[in-house]
Steps between C-alpha positions, in 0.01 A plus 500: 500500500538228773267539789574358853304491825765660738852606409746463782815704426796345659571135567699529826369430854228758472384401157489127586310573818253720306453215231425245776248736673326584166461128423343451840238761393424307183690734272750410225812719533782526245834585675735723294860480610774701337788266582571138391345336815217548748725588795495876489806683627622216731754354256668839476554569869856482650634148544506482883142629550309312775148572605447668840173322543490115557364264244175446679418873440644539161301258276261612232140360531535254212778292666676503837874483536625154577758408759559654841228774541725701741795539255568816313499417128776608263434690183533194283239315705254781454561489121429122505189554718355755254573274203317215673208736568490602135488140381212413742285800419335370190501858371637616168831683570657674202880567559696756299187706467546860615209740526596834339184695590138451614213717387126491564225518247155354411474352848814300498876530548719488189853383551778570251792254514861551400539353155169622387253252665163618650253371747161608630422418862186546715714567796871547591713424806831681497755278683829622364652594829799739527820317407518629145476867632796550736501831683806729481462777743622856452840480673751794504743454205398152410463591134869595486623159643750323271549180691285182484133590585226251519170440666435212734284361219821435301717370791557125497809400708797669690784346301533776239555753777799317667727747674311805387364802690126467469205707619146353538229761518187408701384386841255207422535122494663484156743783572614347834524138360691611192737723701576233759571249221728736316683590814644147515691578184527877476521824710136605528290792627123486547382853427145618558293797602335316782639266766470128450217357711525136592213265587572171673426202277408275800315615816456259789591212277254585228572661159380848460247399241332264752440806711376708213249227404389432853443862592340592152747771432605325173156553350399821666359730211712797570613567137231753417607719786864525397611802299839334457641165611655501842874445552589142432617277793797265451389153624806360666612192684783700657743453208444838327483706811838340604650573163403863506610539867844355413538751213476240225331685339544830671202727516499876389251762405458541124770679316479876417669504160688301232769604257602218266569216734575722804223504763445778755361387829288715739796571722689653209747210449544358144606166360505298187222250462521229232131394493165622622200258540162670529279279713238770489186309421260491211195677364183347348566364144173611356597736211268293260193639687588862434268530197209416727556792733527237782827639640580823702779730405757286680402193312321337801150359426192676619342216701343396821654175625445262202278702272573786261314827575489583127377174341276245684638202305872581582651347813851481649691238682860520638534872578696602808271571786206452261282391787722378774874465589495153333347607168832505305615155614454131438292467823266787408451460129234231537281698740501813290445296178195338651348835571587635160338196324186534710469866393568411139244218505237731656574771240472263209168357629347847476602574141 
């Protein structure tokens, strides 16, 4: 059976950052990526996606973004950036390699791969993020809906919804961005259990992320004190607030029932809805760790910041609020990966 130093599961932003940090510790990682390229989920996001953080704050450690550091990179720029990082890593990256399960025995982690392959690793970093595990909340009557139902993970562009009646469920960045884009071609309602909360993208001429970095709020280690992630703020240059204020999209509380394609709203009114887009977030994509007993009953890892609480040689990178508000982002992946690699190196030096 093949033996490796450290197996990094996932070859997106978090996996690449982890591989870079492990090499800095003198370790030889092998990156296992399920898709055909080391760019993680980024090639699969909707076509118009643009970062809310400027390029200067959105680079992985291996390579800074080129061009204007104050611009907001488009999805395709991020994909190209990740590909360049992968090329420069000088680390073995195995694409089309999906990990089916991880077990522990005889002092090492044993990875079973789809297709029958197996690996033995002294340590593991789980960096698979959340995109492949979209969250569908328990909403009244949703299981009976007979119109077009999709998650934000499957949304690409507004053209297929021309002239339709569409509901977008959610109140975060993606929900508002998708709803505003759709509202230019369809009649759209943004439905959520909580109000949309906007944060100004620029304050006193500086981007919000400049202030977060300058004040230290971006790296404040508050993750361990959160029992649940706080309500997401929608970072806005004024465009999205204006769209919602003008009623394109309009804003309503979440529906109270569905019958076929007929939706019942909280005020008792009903109407036909052609399509529902669930922009309701994601959950950790870590099912392959279940045989270890490393997850709780909800599928979340038992961890403290970067390190597993069940296995000293298991670490995580890329979880939402793993350590700070920037953990599940391009700007935060490098910091968390550095800490995880340091812990892994220290652990391996003791065994």
